[in-house]
C-alpha positions in Angstrom: -11.9 3.1 -11.9 -8.9 0.7 -12.2 -5.6 1.3 -14.0 -6.2 -2.2 -15.8 -9.3 -1.4 -17.2 -10.6 -0.3 -20.6 -12.1 2.6 -19.8 -9.1 3.7 -17.8 -6.8 2.8 -20.4 -8.8 3.9 -23.7 -11.0 6.9 -22.1 -9.9 8.5 -19.2 -5.9 8.2 -19.6 -5.8 9.7 -23.2 -8.0 12.6 -22.6 -6.0 13.6 -19.3 -2.6 13.3 -21.1 -4.0 15.1 -24.2 -6.1 18.0 -22.0 -2.9 18.0 -19.9 -0.4 19.1 -22.3 -2.9 20.8 -24.9 -3.8 23.7 -22.4 -0.2 25.2 -22.3 -1.1 27.8 -19.5 0.1 26.7 -16.3 -3.1 27.1 -14.1 -5.4 25.9 -16.6 -3.4 22.5 -16.7 -3.5 22.8 -13.0 -6.9 23.4 -12.8 -7.4 20.2 -15.1 -5.3 17.7 -13.4 -7.2 18.6 -10.5 -10.3 18.1 -12.1 -9.5 15.2 -14.0 -8.2 13.3 -10.5 -11.9 14.4 -9.1 -13.5 12.9 -11.9 -11.4 9.7 -11.6 -12.5 9.6 -7.8 -15.9 10.5 -8.9 -16.1 7.5 -11.1 -16.2 5.4 -8.0 -18.3 7.6 -5.6 -19.6 11.1 -5.9 -20.7 11.0 -2.3 -17.7 10.4 -0.4 -16.0 12.9 -2.8 -16.7 15.4 -0.1 -14.6 13.7 2.5 -11.9 14.3 0.4 -12.4 17.9 0.2 -13.2 18.2 3.4 -10.0 16.5 4.4 -7.9 19.2 1.9 -9.8 22.3 2.9 -9.5 21.5 6.6 -5.5 20.4 7.0 -4.9 23.3 4.2 -6.3 25.9 6.3 -4.8 24.6 9.8 -1.7 24.3 8.7 -1.7 28.0 7.4 -3.2 28.5 10.7 -0.3 27.2 12.5 2.0 28.8 10.8 0.8 32.0 11.5 0.3 31.3 14.9 2.1 33.4 17.9 2.3 31.0 20.7 3.3 27.1 21.3 -0.6 26.7 22.8 -2.3 27.6 19.8 0.0 25.6 17.4 -0.7 22.4 19.5 -4.3 23.1 19.7 -5.3 23.2 15.9 -2.6 20.7 15.5 -5.1 18.2 17.8 -7.9 19.9 15.9 -6.7 18.3 12.7 -5.6 15.2 13.9 -8.7 14.5 15.6 -10.7 15.4 12.8 -9.0 13.3 10.3 -9.0 10.2 12.5 -12.5 10.4 13.5 -13.6 10.7 9.9 -11.1 7.3 9.4 -12.3 5.7 12.4 -15.9 5.8 12.0 -15.8 4.7 8.6 -12.9 1.8 8.7 -13.1 1.0 12.5 -16.7 1.6 14.1 -17.6 -1.7 13.5 -14.8 -3.6 14.0 -14.5 -1.9 17.4 -18.2 -2.8 17.9 -18.2 -6.0 17.1 -15.0 -6.4 19.3 -16.8 -5.0 22.4 -20.0 -7.2 21.8 -17.8 -10.1 21.4 -16.1 -9.4 25.0 -19.6 -8.6 26.7 -20.7 -12.1 25.5 -17.4 -13.4 26.7 -17.8 -12.0 29.9 -21.6 -12.8 30.6 -21.8 -9.7 31.7 -25.1 -8.3 30.0 -26.5 -8.2 26.2 -24.5 -7.0 23.3 -26.6 -4.0 22.4 -24.0 -2.3 20.2 -25.5 -1.6 16.8 -23.4 -2.4 13.5 -23.9 0.2 10.6 -23.8 -1.0 6.9 -20.9 1.3 6.4 -19.3 1.9 3.2 -15.3 2.3 3.3 -14.5 5.6 1.3 -11.7 4.3 -1.4 -8.0 5.7 -0.6 -9.4 7.0 2.8 -6.2 5.8 4.6 -3.7 7.0 2.0 -5.3 10.7 1.5 -5.9 10.8 5.2 -2.3 10.0 6.2 -0.8 12.2 3.7 -3.0 15.3 4.5 -2.3 15.0 8.3 1.7 15.0 7.2 1.7 17.9 6.1 0.1 19.7 9.0 2.4 17.6 11.3 5.6 19.0 9.3 4.1 22.8 9.7 3.6 22.0 13.2 7.3 20.8 13.4 8.6 23.5 11.6 10.1 21.4 8.9 7.9 23.0 6.3 6.3 25.9 5.3 2.5 26.4 5.1 1.7 26.4 0.8 0.5 29.4 -0.4 -1.7 28.0 -2.7 -4.9 25.8 -2.3 -5.1 24.5 -5.7 -1.3 22.8 -5.4 -2.2 21.3 -2.2 -5.4 20.2 -3.4 -3.7 18.7 -6.4 -1.2 17.3 -4.5 -4.0 15.2 -2.3 -6.2 14.3 -5.0 -3.3 13.4 -7.7 -5.2 10.3 -9.3 -2.2 7.9 -9.8 -1.6 7.7 -5.9 -5.1 8.7 -5.2 -6.3 5.3 -4.2 -3.3 3.1 -3.1 -0.4 5.6 -2.8 2.4 5.4 -2.5 2.3 7.6 0.8 4.4 10.8 -1.2 5.2 13.7 0.9 3.7 17.4 0.3 7.2 18.5 -0.1 8.2 16.4 -2.9 5.0 17.1 -4.9 3.6 20.2 -4.6 6.7 21.9 -5.6 6.8 20.1 -8.8 3.0 21.2 -9.1 4.2 24.8 -9.0 6.7 24.5 -11.5 6.6 25.4 -15.0 8.7 22.7 -16.3 6.2 20.1 -15.1 3.8 21.1 -17.5 6.0 21.0 -21.0 6.0 17.6 -22.4 9.2 15.8 -22.3 9.8 12.8 -24.2 12.0 10.7 -21.9 9.9 10.9 -19.0 6.8 9.8 -21.2 8.6 7.0 -22.4 10.3 6.1 -19.1 6.4 6.4 -17.6 5.4 4.0 -20.4 7.8 1.2 -19.4 6.9 1.9 -15.7 3.2 1.4 -16.4 3.5 -1.7 -18.7 5.5 -3.6 -16.6 3.4 -2.7 -13.6 0.2 -3.9 -15.4 2.1 -7.1 -16.6 3.1 -7.5 -12.9 -0.6 -7.5 -12.1 -2.2 -9.0 -15.3 0.5 -11.9 -16.1 1.6 -13.0 -12.5 -0.7 -11.9 -9.7 -3.7 -12.4 -11.3 -2.9 -15.7 -12.3 -1.5 -17.0 -8.9 -4.3 -15.9 -7.6 -6.9 -17.6 -9.6 -5.6 -20.7 -8.0 -4.7 -19.1 -4.5 -7.9 -17.3 -3.6 -10.1 -20.9 -3.8 -7.6 -22.6 -1.8 -7.6 -19.7 0.9 -11.2 -20.2 0.8 -11.4 -23.9 1.4 -8.3 -24.0 3.9 -10.0 -26.2 5.8 -10.4 -29.1 2.8 -6.9 -28.2 1.2 -4.3 -30.7 1.4 -0.8 -29.7 2.8 0.5 -29.3 -0.2 -2.4 -27.3 -1.6 -1.7 -25.1 2.0 2.0 -24.4 1.3 1.2 -23.6 -2.1 -1.4 -20.8 -0.7 1.2 -19.7 1.4 4.0 -19.4 -1.1 1.6 -18.4 -3.8 -0.1 -15.5 -1.8 3.4 -14.1 -0.9 4.1 -13.4 -4.2 0.8 -12.3 -5.4 0.8 -9.6 -3.0 4.1 -8.6 -3.8 3.3 -8.4 -7.9 0.0 -6.8 -7.2 1.1 -4.0 -4.7 4.5 -3.3 -6.8 2.8 -3.6 -10.0 0.3 -0.6 -8.8 2.8 1.4 -7.2 5.3 0.7 -10.6 1.9 1.9 -12.8 1.5 5.1 -10.5 5.1 5.8 -10.7 4.6 5.8 -14.9 1.6 8.1 -14.7 3.1 10.4 -12.9 6.2 10.3 -15.4 4.1 10.9 -18.3 3.2 14.1 -16.6 6.7 14.6 -15.4 5.9 14.1 -11.8 8.4 12.4 -10.0 7.3 9.6 -7.3 9.7 7.7 -5.2 10.4 4.0 -5.1 8.0 1.9 -2.9 9.4 -1.8 -3.5 13.1 -2.7 -3.5 13.0 -6.6 -3.9 11.8 -7.2 -0.8 12.0 -10.7 -0.7 15.8 -10.5 -1.0 16.1 -9.3 2.4 18.3 -10.9 4.9 16.4 -9.3 8.2 13.2 -8.3 9.1 14.7 -5.0 9.8 15.9 -4.7 5.6 12.2 -5.8 4.8 10.7 -3.3 6.0 13.5 -1.0 4.6 12.1 -2.4 1.2 8.5 -3.4 1.7 5.9 -0.4 0.9 9.0 2.1 1.6 6.6 5.3 1.6 4.4 3.7 4.6 7.5 2.6 6.2 9.0 6.3 6.4 5.6 7.4 7.4 5.8 5.7 10.5 9.1 6.1 11.4 8.8 10.0 10.9 5.2 10.4 12.1 4.9 7.7 14.8 7.9 5.9 15.8 9.7 9.2 16.3 6.8 11.1 17.9 6.8 8.2 20.6 10.6 8.5 21.3 12.0 6.4 18.8 15.1 4.8 20.2 16.4 8.1 21.9 14.7 7.2 25.6 16.5 3.9 26.6 16.2 0.3 25.3 13.4 -1.2 26.5 11.2 1.9 25.3 12.7 1.4 22.1 11.3 -2.1 21.7 8.0 -0.9 22.8 7.8 1.7 20.3 8.4 -0.7 17.7 5.9 -2.8 18.8 3.3 0.1 19.3 4.5 1.5 15.5 3.8 -2.3 13.9 0.5 -2.6 15.7 -0.8 0.6 14.6 0.7 -0.4 11.0 -1.1 -3.7 10.9 -4.6 -2.0 12.1 -4.1 0.4 9.5 -4.1 -2.2 6.8 -7.7 -3.2 8.3 -10.2 -3.7 10.4 -9.7 -7.2 11.9 -7.4 -8.3 14.9 -5.6 -10.6 12.7 -3.8 -7.3 10.9 -3.0 -5.9 14.7 -1.5 -9.6 15.0 0.5 -9.2 11.6 1.5 -6.3 12.8 2.7 -7.2 16.3 4.4 -10.6 14.8 6.6 -7.9 12.6 7.0 -5.7 16.0 8.1 -8.4 17.9 10.5 -9.7 15.2 12.0 -6.1 14.6 12.5 -6.0 18.6 14.2 -9.1 18.5 16.4 -8.2 15.8 17.1 -4.6 17.8 18.0 -6.7 20.9 20.9 -8.7 19.3 22.2 -6.2 17.7 22.3 -4.1 20.7 25.0 -6.7 22.1 26.6 -7.5 19.0 24.8 -11.1 18.3 23.5 -11.9 15.0 19.6 -13.4 15.0 21.0 -16.0 12.2 24.6 -16.6 11.0 25.5 -17.0 7.6 23.8 -15.2 4.2 21.7 -17.5 3.3 20.4 -19.1 6.5 19.7 -15.4 7.2 17.6 -15.1 4.0 16.1 -18.3 4.4 14.9 -17.6 8.1 13.3 -14.1 6.8 11.5 -15.4 4.0 9.9 -17.8 6.4 8.8 -15.0 8.8 7.5 -13.3 6.2 5.6 -16.2 5.0 3.9 -16.7 8.3 3.3 -13.1 8.5 1.3 -13.0 5.5 -0.9 -16.1 6.5 -2.2 -13.9 9.4 -2.4 -10.8 6.9 -4.7 -12.9 4.3 -6.9 -15.0 6.6 -10.4 -13.6 7.6 -9.6 -15.0 11.1 -7.6 -16.7 13.6 -9.2 -20.4 13.0 -8.1 -20.5 9.3 -4.7 -18.9 10.1 -4.2 -21.7 12.3 -5.4 -24.3 10.1 -3.3 -23.1 7.3 -0.1 -22.7 9.2 -0.6 -26.3 10.9 -0.9 -27.4 7.0 1.5 -25.3 5.6 4.3 -26.5 8.2 2.8 -30.4 8.1 1.8 -30.0 11.8 -1.5 -31.5 11.4 -2.1 -35.7 11.9 -3.7 -36.3 8.3 -1.1 -35.2 6.0 -2.2 -35.2 2.3 -0.1 -34.2 -0.7 -2.4 -34.3 -3.4 -3.8 -31.0 -5.7 -8.1 -31.6 -5.0 -8.6 -28.0 -5.6 -6.7 -26.0 -8.2 -9.0 -26.3 -10.9 -7.3 -27.5 -14.4 -8.0 -24.7 -16.3 -5.7 -22.5 -13.6 -3.1 -25.1 -12.8 -0.7 -24.4 -15.7 -1.0 -20.9 -15.6 -0.5 -21.0 -11.9 2.7 -23.0 -11.9 4.1 -21.2 -14.9 3.2 -17.6 -12.9 4.6 -18.8 -9.3 8.0 -19.9 -11.3 8.3 -16.4 -12.9 7.8 -14.7 -9.7 10.0 -16.9 -7.6 12.8 -16.2 -10.3 11.8 -12.8 -10.6 11.6 -11.7 -7.0 14.6 -13.7 -5.8 17.1 -13.2 -8.8 16.0 -10.4 -11.1 16.3 -6.4 -11.1 13.2 -4.7 -10.3 11.7 -2.3 -12.3 14.0 0.7 -10.6 17.6 -1.2 -11.4 16.6 -1.2 -15.3 17.9 1.6 -17.2 15.3 1.9 -19.7 15.8 3.7 -22.9 13.6 4.4 -25.6 14.5 2.5 -28.8 12.5 0.5 -31.4 13.5 -2.7 -29.9 12.5 -1.6 -26.6 8.5 -0.1 -27.7 8.4 -3.5 -29.8 8.6 -5.4 -26.0 6.6 -2.7 -24.5 4.1 -3.1 -27.0 3.7 -7.3 -26.8 3.5 -6.8 -23.3 0.7 -4.2 -23.2 -1.2 -6.6 -26.3 -0.5 -9.7 -24.2 -2.2 -7.7 -20.9 -5.0 -6.8 -22.7 -5.6 -10.2 -23.8 -6.2 -11.3 -20.1 -8.3 -8.1 -19.1 -11.8 -9.4 -18.8 -13.6 -9.3 -15.6 -12.4 -6.5 -13.1 -9.7 -7.5 -10.9 -9.2 -4.7 -8.2 -5.7 -4.2 -6.4 -5.4 -6.0 -3.3 -4.7 -3.0 -1.7 -7.9 -0.8 -2.7 -9.3 -2.6 0.7 -7.0 -0.9 2.9 
C-alpha cells in the first residue's frame, strides 16, 4: 500500500487514526496499531508477513536470552545466532541470484567449466532491508550492554512493524520508539502534534507528486534510452535523477515523520539539505542520516573505526561504504557507488589528518562535492556499467559525436520537467528544508496545506512507488 494512493489516504489512514484514538485504553490501542501495521504489510503480501513475524520473535527472545546469560560465550553465541539468521534470510531473498549470476559469470570468463548454479524466481520481501537492520540493532545493543532487554513483546513488535517506517525507514532505533509505544501520553490526542504531522505529511506528498514524479516522467525514458540520448539529455538526466531521488526519498521520510506525529510518535530527521554539503563527509551527515548512523555505529565502529591507526581507518571506511552500497541492491553498480563514496571519504580523511583541504574555498568545495555526488548517482541508477560509462561520457562531453538537442523528452513532459527541476534546484540549494520551518496551526497554514493536498490529488493517477521501496 502506497502513502500516495487513494486507498491509503481515504480508507486505511482514516480508519487507523479513528480506531487509534477511539479505543481510549492503551493496551487496546497498542494492539490496534499493531494489527493495522500488519494489515498494511499484508496488503502487499500475506505470505512474507510471516518472515516479518519470525524476525520479531527471534530477535526479541534472543535479546532476552543474551540479557539473562551468565557467560560471555553464551552471549556471543546467541548474538551470532541472531546475526546469521537475519543475514541468511536477507541474503537469500535479496542476494541469492546476484551471487549466482556473479559466480556463473566468473566461471564463463575463466573458461573453467559450465555455469551450473541455478537462478531462482524470488520476489524480494518489501521492507526486508529496513526491518532486518532495525531488529538486529536491538540485539546488538543488548549484547553491548547499552540497552536492557524489553519486557513487552507487543511493544517491540509494534516498533518493528510500525507502518509509517515499515517499508522504507527511517531506520529508527528501538530505544527511541519502544518507550514512546509504552507511554500513556502517546495514546492521547494532541492537536499540535496532529497538525504538525499533517504539515510533514502533505509537504512530503508534494515533494513526491509535484517534484520527484514530474522529473521522473522525463528522466526515466532518457536513462532507458541512454545510448541514443544527446549530451544535453545525458546531462539533464544526471541532474534530474539527482533531484528526483532526493525529493522522492526525503518526501517519503517526511510523510513517515508526519504519520508518526499524527499518533504522537516522534521520528528523527532523515535528511538535512544534503546538496548544500561542502564535502562528502558532510553529505553523509545530511543524507539518509538514519542509515549513515546505523552503518557508523554497528559496522564502522565494530571494524575498529578510527581507533586502530590511519590505514585501518581508511580501510574501514571503504568496507563500510561498500556494504552500504550492497545494502541498497543486488548489483555491482551499487557496490561501486559505495566504494566511490568510500574512497572520497578516505581521501578527505587523509587530507584532514594532515591539515590540508581537498578544495579551498566554500563555493569551490560545494561545486566539487556536488559534482562527485552526481557522478556517484550515475552508478547508483545505471542498470550496468556499460550504461554508466555511456552516461558519464555524454554528460561530461567525452564522446566524439556531441549533440545538444532534446530528442527524447516528450513534449507533454517537457514543460513540467523544467519547471519541476527548477523548483527542485531552488529548494535543494537555497530554501529551508521541512524540519527548519516552524509550522504553527493557523487558518492561513490550513489553507496552504489544503491547497497542496488538492493539487497532489490531481496528479494521483497510476501507481508511483517510492524509489527506496526496491531496497
